[in-house]
C-alpha positions, 0 to 999 in steps of 0.5 A, spaced: 282 243 425 289 240 423 293 237 428 300 240 429 305 239 424 311 241 428 317 242 424 323 238 423 329 241 426 335 241 422 341 246 424 346 248 420 353 249 422 357 255 419 365 253 419 369 259 416 366 257 409 359 258 409 358 253 404 360 248 409 353 247 413 351 241 418 344 239 419 342 236 426 336 232 425 331 231 430 328 225 427 335 222 429 335 225 436 327 226 438 330 228 445 332 234 442 339 235 445 343 239 440 350 236 441 348 229 440 345 229 433 348 226 427 350 231 422 349 232 414 351 237 409 346 242 405 347 248 401 346 255 405 343 259 399 340 266 399 338 269 406 333 275 409 332 275 416 326 278 420 332 282 424 339 281 422 341 282 430 341 275 434 336 275 440 335 271 446 329 266 445 326 259 446 324 254 440 318 249 442 319 242 438 314 238 435 315 233 441 314 238 446 321 239 448 324 246 448 330 249 446 331 255 451 335 261 452 339 261 446 341 266 441 336 266 435 334 269 428 328 268 423 330 267 416 324 269 411 326 266 405 326 258 407 322 260 414 328 257 418 330 259 425 338 260 426 341 258 432 347 260 435 350 254 439 357 253 442 360 259 437 357 255 431 350 257 427 345 251 426 339 252 422 332 249 424 327 248 418 320 250 419 317 243 419 319 241 426 317 246 431 311 249 433 313 256 435 319 260 437 319 266 441 324 272 442 326 278 445 325 283 440 330 289 440 326 293 436 320 294 441 322 291 447 317 286 447 317 279 446 315 276 439 312 270 438 311 266 431 307 260 430 307 254 425 301 256 420 299 248 421 296 250 428 290 252 424 284 249 420 284 245 414 281 251 410 286 256 412 289 261 407 296 261 409 301 257 405 304 251 408 310 251 412 309 258 413 310 262 420 305 267 423 307 272 427 302 273 433 301 280 434 295 280 439 291 275 442 284 274 444 278 271 442 279 274 435 287 275 435 291 278 430 297 275 426 302 277 420 305 273 415 312 276 413 314 274 406 319 277 401 319 280 394 325 280 390 325 286 385 330 284 379 336 288 377 334 292 371 341 295 369 342 296 362 350 296 360 349 299 354 346 305 357 348 305 364 342 305 367 338 301 372 339 297 378 345 293 378 343 288 383 336 285 385 333 288 391 329 284 397 323 287 400 320 285 406 312 285 406 307 282 410 300 280 410 295 281 416 290 276 418 285 275 424 284 268 427 281 264 432 282 257 434 279 254 428 279 260 423 284 264 419 282 270 415 286 275 411 285 282 412 284 287 406 288 294 406 281 297 405 276 297 411 270 296 407 272 289 404 273 287 411 266 288 414 263 281 412 268 278 417 265 282 423 258 279 423 254 280 426 257 287 428 258 290 421 254 296 423 258 297 430 265 296 426 263 301 421 261 306 426 267 305 430 271 306 423 268 313 421 269 315 428 277 314 427 276 316 420 279 309 418 278 307 411 284 304 410 288 300 414 295 304 414 298 301 420 299 295 425 296 299 431 290 301 427 289 294 425 290 292 433 285 297 435 280 295 431 280 287 433 281 289 440 274 293 439 271 287 435 273 283 441 269 288 446 263 287 442 263 279 442 263 279 450 258 284 451 
């Protein structure tokens, strides 16, 4: 299994002009004390957030230190976490934290995201990607959030098409243990091989639920939960 590769925390501070960003470098400040670190200037670039709203959360750094109870939000394009601190916004790049949690206003639950490098050398996750932990057990369920950009299609001569790019949030689900991460296909039949030696029981369960396609997160979570019950019998 890979050793934990915890993500170098940089924080970007927005002044009145968003192009003026300060990074706090935790290699300079290994104790993780935000207000005592050096500052560098970086370009902000385009952004798309998991949720636009700020949520109170905790970030665990690579050195085991925690930044607790601060407003945070997850930026999907660069896998950064933004932190609001002392009326400024700072950016925490993905290469220097192990995980972060926050209260999800969408469902009232605590959402947990972990660095993909927590898993084995053969895992199919992109490097420096951040996986949401949806359900935890012997076999757990996670989701990798990403974006797709539909380019503008506007043709001025005919005045048709979209004038601007469209950013679409998507996610891929994974079942995983402490040493293995497996991507799940939307078609249940293609996933049966991953449920050895209980393929028959999983097939019977799916038929009882009229489940051929994994259309919802709840359906996938219930399927993984059923598989865990088979494992401990």
